[in-house]
C-alpha positions in Angstrom: 13.2 30.3 61.8 10.4 30.0 59.5 10.6 31.8 56.1 8.2 34.1 54.9 5.8 32.5 52.0 5.9 33.8 48.6 2.6 35.8 48.2 1.2 35.1 44.7 -1.6 36.9 42.7 -3.2 35.0 40.0 -4.4 37.0 36.8 -6.2 35.0 34.2 -9.9 35.7 32.9 -10.7 31.9 33.1 -11.9 31.0 36.6 -10.9 27.0 35.9 -7.6 28.0 34.9 -7.2 30.1 38.1 -8.6 27.2 40.3 -6.1 24.7 38.6 -3.2 26.9 38.9 -4.0 27.5 42.7 -4.4 23.8 43.3 -1.1 23.4 41.7 0.6 26.2 43.7 -0.8 25.0 46.9 1.0 21.8 46.9 3.9 24.0 48.1 3.8 25.3 51.8 6.1 28.0 50.9 3.6 29.7 48.3 0.3 31.5 49.4 -2.3 32.5 46.9 -3.3 36.1 48.5 -5.5 37.0 45.4 -7.1 36.0 41.9 -7.9 38.7 39.1 -10.4 38.2 35.9 -8.9 41.3 34.1 -6.2 43.8 33.8 -7.9 46.4 35.9 -8.9 44.3 38.4 -5.4 42.7 38.7 -3.9 46.2 39.0 -6.3 47.2 41.9 -5.8 44.2 43.5 -2.0 44.3 43.2 -1.9 47.9 44.9 -4.4 46.4 47.7 -2.2 43.1 48.9 1.2 43.8 47.4 2.2 40.4 46.3 5.6 39.0 45.5 5.1 37.3 42.5 2.0 38.0 39.9 1.6 35.1 37.8 -0.1 36.8 34.5 -1.8 35.7 31.6 -1.5 38.1 28.6 -4.7 38.0 26.9 -7.5 39.3 29.1 -10.5 41.6 28.9 -9.9 45.3 29.0 -6.3 46.0 30.0 -4.1 43.4 28.2 -1.4 41.7 30.2 1.5 43.9 28.4 -0.6 46.8 29.5 -0.2 45.4 33.2 3.5 44.7 32.9 3.9 48.2 31.5 2.0 49.8 34.5 3.6 47.6 36.9 6.9 48.5 35.8 6.2 52.1 36.4 4.0 51.9 39.4 5.2 48.6 41.3 8.5 47.8 40.2 9.3 45.5 43.0 6.5 43.2 41.9 7.9 40.3 40.0 5.8 39.0 37.0 5.6 35.4 35.9 3.9 35.0 32.4 1.7 32.1 32.1 -0.1 31.7 28.7 -1.0 29.7 25.5 0.8 32.3 23.2 4.4 31.3 22.0 4.5 33.6 19.5 7.6 35.5 19.1 6.0 38.9 19.1 4.4 38.1 22.6 7.5 36.7 24.0 9.6 39.8 23.0 6.9 42.4 24.0 6.5 40.8 27.3 10.5 40.1 28.0 10.6 43.9 27.1 7.8 45.2 29.2 9.4 43.5 32.4 8.4 40.1 32.8 11.0 38.2 34.7 9.4 34.5 33.3 7.5 33.3 30.4 6.0 29.9 30.8 3.4 28.2 28.6 0.2 26.7 30.2 1.2 23.4 28.9 3.9 23.4 31.9 3.7 20.7 34.6 2.7 21.8 38.2 6.5 21.3 39.3 7.9 23.5 36.6 5.1 26.2 37.6 6.2 26.0 41.3 10.0 26.1 40.3 9.0 29.1 38.0 7.6 31.3 41.1 10.7 30.6 43.2 12.7 31.4 40.6 11.1 34.6 39.7 10.9 35.5 43.5 14.5 35.2 43.9 15.2 37.4 41.3 16.1 35.1 38.5 14.6 34.4 35.2 12.7 31.2 33.8 11.6 30.4 30.4 9.7 27.6 28.8 12.0 25.4 27.0 9.8 26.7 23.5 10.5 30.1 24.6 14.2 29.6 25.4 14.8 28.0 22.2 13.1 30.9 20.0 15.3 33.3 21.8 18.6 31.3 21.1 17.5 31.3 17.4 16.6 35.1 17.4 19.9 35.9 19.1 21.8 33.6 16.6 20.6 35.6 13.8 23.4 37.7 12.4 22.4 41.7 13.0 22.8 44.4 10.6 25.1 47.1 11.8 23.4 49.8 13.2 19.3 50.5 13.3 17.8 50.0 10.2 16.4 53.4 8.2 13.5 54.8 9.8 9.9 54.1 8.3 8.0 57.0 7.2 4.8 57.9 9.0 2.5 56.3 6.1 5.0 53.0 6.0 4.1 52.9 9.4 0.5 53.0 9.1 0.9 50.5 6.1 2.8 48.0 8.4 0.5 48.3 11.2 -2.5 47.3 9.0 -0.5 44.6 7.5 0.0 43.3 11.2 -3.6 43.1 11.7 -3.6 40.7 8.9 -5.1 43.1 6.0 -4.4 42.3 2.2 -2.9 45.0 0.1 -6.3 46.0 -1.2 -7.7 46.4 2.2 -4.8 48.4 3.3 -5.2 50.6 0.4 -9.0 50.7 0.9 -8.5 51.9 4.7 -5.8 54.4 3.7 -7.4 55.7 0.6 -4.5 54.8 -1.5 -4.1 52.5 -4.8 -2.9 48.7 -4.3 -0.1 49.5 -6.2 1.1 52.0 -4.0 0.4 50.1 -0.9 2.9 47.2 -2.6 5.3 49.9 -3.3 5.5 50.9 0.3 5.6 47.1 1.4 8.9 46.7 -0.9 10.3 50.0 0.8 9.3 48.4 4.3 11.2 45.1 3.6 14.3 46.7 2.1 14.9 49.3 5.1 14.1 46.4 7.6 16.2 43.8 5.6 13.6 41.1 5.8 11.6 39.5 3.1 8.3 38.9 4.7 5.4 40.6 6.5 6.0 38.5 9.7 9.5 39.2 10.0 8.9 42.9 9.0 6.2 43.1 12.0 8.5 41.0 14.5 11.7 43.2 13.8 9.5 46.5 14.2 8.0 45.1 17.3 11.8 44.5 18.9 13.0 48.1 17.4 9.8 49.6 19.2 8.3 51.2 16.1 5.0 49.7 16.5 3.2 47.8 19.4 1.9 44.2 19.7 -1.7 46.0 20.1 -1.0 46.8 16.3 -1.3 43.2 15.5 -4.8 42.6 17.3 -8.0 43.4 14.7 
């Protein structure tokens, strides 16, 4: 008795990348690529039409981001399992994607065998992580956690942190919000103290993990 093939949809805005992934996957007779999408909107439409078992999803695409696609899938098609395949190994992307419902997170440096194995594992309901990503997660889990949730940031502090997440200097943040550079500096000190961190990167990462700001806030 033959087993059903794993139906896969590829979502990446680079046609050449999709072609390469398809060629890798088609080495496995148990996998069938049923559709390809070049944007988030197209991915959602094709998923609704083809109902794939697994979606291989890039995080950065025109229109809807991969993260938004993940959130929509969790709400509209929770049965579809997602394997993120991306060039981004930054902590905020990793944590945001896994929180949004990704079952796996591989980097585009993964070999064909790793990709095929990842599809099978995600289809089977298991999780798969690129070794680099797994190491990052272990480091994060190994950090001592302060008891309880940190003191909430004020709305103004959140505004400052969102702009800092986009890479703006204190002076640029002050100009954007109509406040002095000294006031921005004071807000940053308060933010660091409340979150128990010492750098902007740590503050942004922790605020994302807590759900206080979104990954989209880091995009200029």
